[in-house]
MOPAC internal coordinates of N, CA, C and O (Angstrom, degrees):
PM7 1SCF
backbone

  N    0.0000 0     0.00 0     0.00 0    0    0    0
  C    1.4601 1     0.00 0     0.00 0    1    0    0
  C    1.5250 1   111.05 1     0.00 0    2    1    0
  O    1.2310 1   121.17 1   138.89 1    3    2    1
  N    1.3306 1   115.36 1   -41.11 1    3    2    1
  C    1.4632 1   120.01 1  -179.68 1    5    3    2
  C    1.5261 1   110.13 1   -64.35 1    6    5    3
  O    1.2310 1   120.46 1   139.91 1    7    6    5
  N    1.3322 1   116.72 1   -40.09 1    7    6    5
  C    1.4675 1   119.67 1   178.74 1    9    7    6
  C    1.5256 1   111.28 1   -62.28 1   10    9    7
  O    1.2310 1   120.97 1   141.48 1   11   10    9
  N    1.3071 1   115.75 1   -38.52 1   11   10    9
  C    1.4627 1   120.01 1   179.87 1   13   11   10
  C    1.5274 1   110.96 1   -64.21 1   14   13   11
  O    1.2310 1   120.18 1   136.86 1   15   14   13
  N    1.3089 1   117.26 1   -43.14 1   15   14   13
  C    1.4675 1   121.53 1   179.62 1   17   15   14
  C    1.5246 1   110.41 1   -66.42 1   18   17   15
  O    1.2310 1   120.32 1   136.07 1   19   18   17
  N    1.3153 1   117.00 1   -43.93 1   19   18   17
  C    1.4663 1   120.73 1   179.58 1   21   19   18
  C    1.5282 1   110.07 1   -64.89 1   22   21   19
  O    1.2310 1   120.14 1   138.96 1   23   22   21
  N    1.3232 1   117.34 1   -41.04 1   23   22   21
  C    1.4699 1   120.65 1   178.49 1   25   23   22
  C    1.5244 1   110.96 1   -63.42 1   26   25   23
  O    1.2310 1   120.46 1   136.89 1   27   26   25
  N    1.3167 1   116.72 1   -43.11 1   27   26   25
  C    1.4696 1   120.12 1   179.49 1   29   27   26
  C    1.5255 1   111.01 1   -63.82 1   30   29   27
  O    1.2310 1   120.04 1   139.49 1   31   30   29
  N    1.3281 1   117.54 1   -40.51 1   31   30   29
  C    1.4679 1   120.64 1   177.87 1   33   31   30
  C    1.5240 1   111.13 1   -65.81 1   34   33   31
  O    1.2310 1   120.09 1   137.24 1   35   34   33
  N    1.3269 1   117.44 1   -42.76 1   35   34   33
  C    1.4644 1   121.10 1   179.67 1   37   35   34
  C    1.5258 1   110.70 1   -63.15 1   38   37   35
  O    1.2310 1   120.34 1   136.49 1   39   38   37
  N    1.3206 1   116.95 1   -43.51 1   39   38   37
  C    1.4679 1   119.98 1   179.91 1   41   39   38
  C    1.5235 1   111.43 1   -66.35 1   42   41   39
  O    1.2310 1   120.09 1   143.43 1   43   42   41
  N    1.3170 1   117.44 1   -36.57 1   43   42   41
  C    1.4590 1   119.15 1   179.56 1   45   43   42
  C    1.5302 1   110.80 1   -69.24 1   46   45   43
  O    1.2310 1   119.81 1   146.75 1   47   46   45
  N    1.3266 1   117.96 1   -33.25 1   47   46   45
  C    1.4641 1   120.50 1   176.37 1   49   47   46
  C    1.5272 1   111.24 1   -70.53 1   50   49   47
  O    1.2310 1   120.63 1   140.20 1   51   50   49
  N    1.3368 1   116.40 1   -39.80 1   51   50   49
  C    1.4600 1   119.89 1   179.80 1   53   51   50
  C    1.5205 1   112.45 1   -71.25 1   54   53   51
  O    1.2310 1   119.89 1   156.50 1   55   54   53
  N    1.3098 1   117.81 1   -23.50 1   55   54   53
  C    1.4622 1   120.74 1  -179.50 1   57   55   54
  C    1.5224 1   111.24 1   -66.50 1   58   57   55
  O    1.2310 1   119.71 1   155.94 1   59   58   57
  N    1.3135 1   118.17 1   -24.06 1   59   58   57
  C    1.4580 1   121.61 1   179.75 1   61   59   58
  C    1.5196 1   113.35 1   -80.97 1   62   61   59
  O    1.2310 1   119.51 1   168.23 1   63   62   61
  N    1.3244 1   118.54 1   -11.77 1   63   62   61
  C    1.4632 1   121.66 1  -179.04 1   65   63   62
  C    1.5270 1   109.76 1   -80.33 1   66   65   63
  O    1.2310 1   121.19 1   -21.51 1   67   66   65
  N    1.3012 1   115.33 1   158.49 1   67   66   65
  C    1.4608 1   118.68 1   175.69 1   69   67   66
  C    1.5063 1   111.85 1   136.66 1   70   69   67
  O    1.2310 1   121.05 1    18.39 1   71   70   69
  N    1.2946 1   115.59 1  -161.61 1   71   70   69
  C    1.4551 1   122.42 1  -177.61 1   73   71   70
  C    1.5208 1   108.95 1   -75.30 1   74   73   71
  O    1.2310 1   121.42 1   -50.50 1   75   74   73
  N    1.3111 1   114.89 1   129.50 1   75   74   73
  C    1.4573 1   119.00 1   178.18 1   77   75   74
  C    1.5222 1   108.69 1   -93.23 1   78   77   75
  O    1.2310 1   120.30 1   -34.84 1   79   78   77
  N    1.2896 1   117.03 1   145.16 1   79   78   77
  C    1.4536 1   121.18 1  -179.51 1   81   79   78
  C    1.5209 1   110.66 1    91.24 1   82   81   79
  O    1.2310 1   121.64 1     7.45 1   83   82   81
  N    1.3202 1   114.47 1  -172.55 1   83   82   81
  C    1.4568 1   119.69 1  -177.72 1   85   83   82
  C    1.5125 1   112.66 1   -77.35 1   86   85   83
  O    1.2310 1   120.86 1   -28.06 1   87   86   85
  N    1.2950 1   115.96 1   151.94 1   87   86   85
  C    1.4556 1   121.52 1   177.43 1   89   87   86
  C    1.5185 1   109.31 1   -93.80 1   90   89   87
  O    1.2310 1   120.83 1   -37.78 1   91   90   89
  N    1.3082 1   116.01 1   142.22 1   91   90   89
  C    1.4593 1   120.39 1   178.28 1   93   91   90
  C    1.5182 1   108.32 1   -90.94 1   94   93   91
  O    1.2310 1   121.14 1   -53.52 1   95   94   93
  N    1.3100 1   115.42 1   126.48 1   95   94   93
  C    1.4646 1   119.39 1  -178.88 1   97   95   94
  C    1.5269 1   110.20 1   -82.18 1   98   97   95
  O    1.2310 1   120.33 1   -33.34 1   99   98   97
  N    1.3285 1   116.97 1   146.66 1   99   98   97
  C    1.4617 1   119.50 1   175.54 1  101   99   98
  C    1.5257 1   110.27 1   -71.77 1  102  101   99
  O    1.2310 1   120.82 1   -19.32 1  103  102  101
  N    1.3049 1   116.03 1   160.68 1  103  102  101
  C    1.4546 1   120.79 1   178.76 1  105  103  102
  C    1.5161 1   111.69 1   -66.88 1  106  105  103
  O    1.2310 1   120.16 1   -18.63 1  107  106  105
  N    1.3131 1   117.29 1   161.37 1  107  106  105
  C    1.4667 1   120.02 1  -178.41 1  109  107  106
  C    1.5255 1   111.23 1   -72.27 1  110  109  107
  O    1.2310 1   121.27 1   -21.53 1  111  110  109
  N    1.3133 1   115.18 1   158.47 1  111  110  109
  C    1.4540 1   120.29 1   178.45 1  113  111  110
  C    1.5256 1   111.09 1   -79.29 1  114  113  111
  O    1.2310 1   120.21 1   154.41 1  115  114  113
  N    1.3251 1   117.21 1   -25.59 1  115  114  113
  C    1.4511 1   122.00 1   178.23 1  117  115  114
  C    1.5117 1   108.61 1  -109.57 1  118  117  115
  O    1.2310 1   119.88 1   -22.52 1  119  118  117
  N    1.3255 1   117.84 1   157.48 1  119  118  117
  C    1.4691 1   123.97 1  -176.68 1  121  119  118
  C    1.5258 1   110.57 1    58.09 1  122  121  119
  O    1.2310 1   120.86 1  -131.62 1  123  122  121
  N    1.3106 1   115.96 1    48.38 1  123  122  121
  C    1.4545 1   121.29 1  -177.23 1  125  123  122
  C    1.5273 1   112.14 1   -62.51 1  126  125  123
  O    1.2310 1   119.95 1   146.68 1  127  126  125
  N    1.3334 1   117.69 1   -33.32 1  127  126  125
  C    1.4608 1   119.98 1  -178.61 1  129  127  126
  C    1.5238 1   110.58 1   -61.90 1  130  129  127
  O    1.2310 1   120.65 1   137.75 1  131  130  129
  N    1.3258 1   116.36 1   -42.25 1  131  130  129
  C    1.4624 1   120.29 1   178.42 1  133  131  130
  C    1.5274 1   110.31 1   -65.31 1  134  133  131
  O    1.2310 1   120.66 1   137.77 1  135  134  133
  N    1.3181 1   116.34 1   -42.23 1  135  134  133
  C    1.4588 1   120.48 1  -179.74 1  137  135  134
  C    1.5203 1   110.71 1   -65.24 1  138  137  135
  O    1.2310 1   120.30 1   140.76 1  139  138  137
  N    1.3334 1   117.02 1   -39.24 1  139  138  137
  C    1.4582 1   120.66 1   179.23 1  141  139  138
  C    1.5194 1   110.43 1   -65.49 1  142  141  139
  O    1.2310 1   120.05 1   136.83 1  143  142  141
  N    1.3306 1   117.50 1   -43.17 1  143  142  141
  C    1.4596 1   119.54 1   179.81 1  145  143  142
  C    1.5261 1   111.08 1   -66.10 1  146  145  143
  O    1.2310 1   120.12 1   142.85 1  147  146  145
  N    1.3467 1   117.37 1   -37.15 1  147  146  145
  C    1.4652 1   120.13 1   176.39 1  149  147  146
  C    1.5274 1   110.66 1   -66.18 1  150  149  147
  O    1.2310 1   120.41 1   138.98 1  151  150  149
  N    1.3210 1   116.83 1   -41.02 1  151  150  149
  C    1.4657 1   120.88 1   178.33 1  153  151  150
  C    1.5170 1   111.57 1   -64.26 1  154  153  151
  O    1.2310 1   120.39 1   139.48 1  155  154  153
  N    1.3284 1   116.87 1   -40.52 1  155  154  153
  C    1.4653 1   120.55 1   178.09 1  157  155  154
  C    1.5240 1   110.81 1   -65.63 1  158  157  155
  O    1.2310 1   120.28 1   139.61 1  159  158  157
  N    1.3167 1   117.06 1   -40.39 1  159  158  157
  C    1.4635 1   120.35 1   177.87 1  161  159  158
  C    1.5252 1   110.24 1   -63.20 1  162  161  159
  O    1.2310 1   120.43 1   140.27 1  163  162  161
  N    1.3332 1   116.78 1   -39.73 1  163  162  161
  C    1.4593 1   120.81 1   178.21 1  165  163  162
  C    1.5265 1   110.64 1   -64.38 1  166  165  163
  O    1.2310 1   120.25 1   139.09 1  167  166  165
  N    1.3406 1   117.13 1   -40.91 1  167  166  165
  C    1.4612 1   120.92 1   179.22 1  169  167  166
  C    1.5263 1   111.22 1   -66.47 1  170  169  167
  O    1.2310 1   120.46 1   139.57 1  171  170  169
  N    1.3294 1   116.73 1   -40.43 1  171  170  169
  C    1.4757 1   119.08 1   178.80 1  173  171  170
  C    1.5220 1   111.49 1   -65.28 1  174  173  171
  O    1.2310 1   120.38 1   140.77 1  175  174  173
  N    1.3326 1   116.89 1   -39.23 1  175  174  173
  C    1.4632 1   120.18 1   177.80 1  177  175  174
  C    1.5257 1   110.32 1   -64.41 1  178  177  175
  O    1.2310 1   120.52 1   140.28 1  179  178  177
  N    1.3200 1   116.62 1   -39.72 1  179  178  177
  C    1.4634 1   120.26 1   177.41 1  181  179  178
  C    1.5256 1   110.68 1   -66.29 1  182  181  179
  O    1.2310 1   120.71 1   144.09 1  183  182  181
  N    1.3291 1   116.24 1   -35.91 1  183  182  181
  C    1.4736 1   120.91 1   179.11 1  185  183  182
  C    1.5169 1   111.25 1   -66.57 1  186  185  183
  O    1.2310 1   120.30 1   145.12 1  187  186  185
  N    1.3412 1   117.03 1   -34.88 1  187  186  185
  C    1.4623 1   120.21 1   177.38 1  189  187  186
  C    1.5250 1   110.80 1   -65.39 1  190  189  187
  O    1.2310 1   120.44 1   144.22 1  191  190  189
  N    1.3341 1   116.77 1   -35.78 1  191  190  189
  C    1.4660 1   120.70 1   178.32 1  193  191  190
  C    1.5231 1   111.89 1   -75.91 1  194  193  191
  O    1.2310 1   120.45 1   143.98 1  195  194  193
  N    1.3352 1   116.75 1   -36.02 1  195  194  193
  C    1.4577 1   121.04 1  -177.49 1  197  195  194
  C    1.5251 1   108.71 1  -137.46 1  198  197  195
  O    1.2310 1   119.83 1   -72.14 1  199  198  197
  N    1.3456 1   117.92 1   107.86 1  199  198  197
  C    1.4657 1   120.43 1  -176.27 1  201  199  198
  C    1.5306 1   114.33 1   -65.29 1  202  201  199
  O    1.2310 1   119.65 1   165.68 1  203  202  201
  N    1.3133 1   118.27 1   -14.32 1  203  202  201
  C    1.4635 1   120.55 1  -179.22 1  205  203  202
  C    1.5251 1   113.39 1   -81.32 1  206  205  203
  O    1.2310 1   120.18 1   170.90 1  207  206  205
  N    1.3154 1   117.27 1    -9.10 1  207  206  205
  C    1.4602 1   121.02 1  -179.25 1  209  207  206
  C    1.5245 1   109.32 1   -67.92 1  210  209  207
  O    1.2310 1   121.04 1   -46.61 1  211  210  209
  N    1.3143 1   115.62 1   133.39 1  211  210  209
  C    1.4643 1   121.06 1   179.78 1  213  211  210
  C    1.5260 1   108.31 1   -92.47 1  214  213  211
  O    1.2310 1   120.92 1   -50.16 1  215  214  213
  N    1.3173 1   115.84 1   129.84 1  215  214  213
  C    1.4647 1   121.81 1   179.59 1  217  215  214
  C    1.5220 1   108.62 1   -91.85 1  218  217  215
  O    1.2310 1   120.84 1   -40.84 1  219  218  217
  N    1.3059 1   116.00 1   139.16 1  219  218  217
  C    1.4585 1   122.37 1   179.06 1  221  219  218
  C    1.5286 1   109.86 1   -58.97 1  222  221  219
  O    1.2310 1   120.45 1   -37.34 1  223  222  221
  N    1.3217 1   116.74 1   142.66 1  223  222  221
  C    1.4636 1   121.35 1  -177.63 1  225  223  222
  C    1.5217 1   112.21 1   -61.22 1  226  225  223
  O    1.2310 1   119.85 1   151.64 1  227  226  225
  N    1.3461 1   117.90 1   -28.36 1  227  226  225
  C    1.4627 1   120.21 1   178.97 1  229  227  226
  C    1.5147 1   111.75 1   -68.35 1  230  229  227
  O    1.2310 1   120.13 1   161.26 1  231  230  229
  N    1.3201 1   117.35 1   -18.74 1  231  230  229
  C    1.4600 1   120.84 1  -177.06 1  233  231  230
  C    1.5324 1   112.61 1   -92.94 1  234  233  231
  O    1.2310 1   120.12 1   169.26 1  235  234  233
  N    1.3043 1   117.38 1   -10.74 1  235  234  233
  C    1.4600 1   120.23 1  -179.32 1  237  235  234
  C    1.5289 1   110.07 1   -68.59 1  238  237  235
  O    1.2310 1   120.73 1   -47.57 1  239  238  237
  N    1.3005 1   116.20 1   132.43 1  239  238  237
  C    1.4565 1   121.37 1   177.02 1  241  239  238
  C    1.5222 1   110.01 1   -81.72 1  242  241  239
  O    1.2310 1   119.51 1   -46.03 1  243  242  241
  N    1.3250 1   118.53 1   133.97 1  243  242  241
  C    1.4760 1   118.82 1   175.81 1  245  243  242
  C    1.5350 1   109.57 1   -67.97 1  246  245  243
  O    1.2310 1   120.98 1   -34.54 1  247  246  245
  N    1.3063 1   115.73 1   145.46 1  247  246  245
  C    1.4566 1   121.09 1  -179.83 1  249  247  246
  C    1.5190 1   109.96 1   -74.65 1  250  249  247
  O    1.2310 1   119.59 1   -59.80 1  251  250  249
  N    1.3324 1   118.39 1   120.20 1  251  250  249
  C    1.4646 1   119.42 1   177.80 1  253  251  250
  C    1.5222 1   110.49 1   -76.97 1  254  253  251
  O    1.2310 1   121.02 1   -65.84 1  255  254  253
  N    1.3261 1   115.65 1   114.16 1  255  254  253
  C    1.4678 1   119.54 1   179.67 1  257  255  254
  C    1.5036 1   110.59 1  -129.75 1  258  257  255
  O    1.2310 1   120.10 1   180.00 1  259  258  257

């Protein structure tokens, strides 16, 4: 009985551990082009707030020359 109570207490304490804040969902498996453009827009907005943010190479616009 004591082991059961101790196990339940330990599991309840461990249940509170983990990632704090919201979780970021992965992009959808279908309509990848839309998801990629949304992800690139999100990265550019983050870059405007913090210049140290690295943008994914897929989001870089080719230079029109």
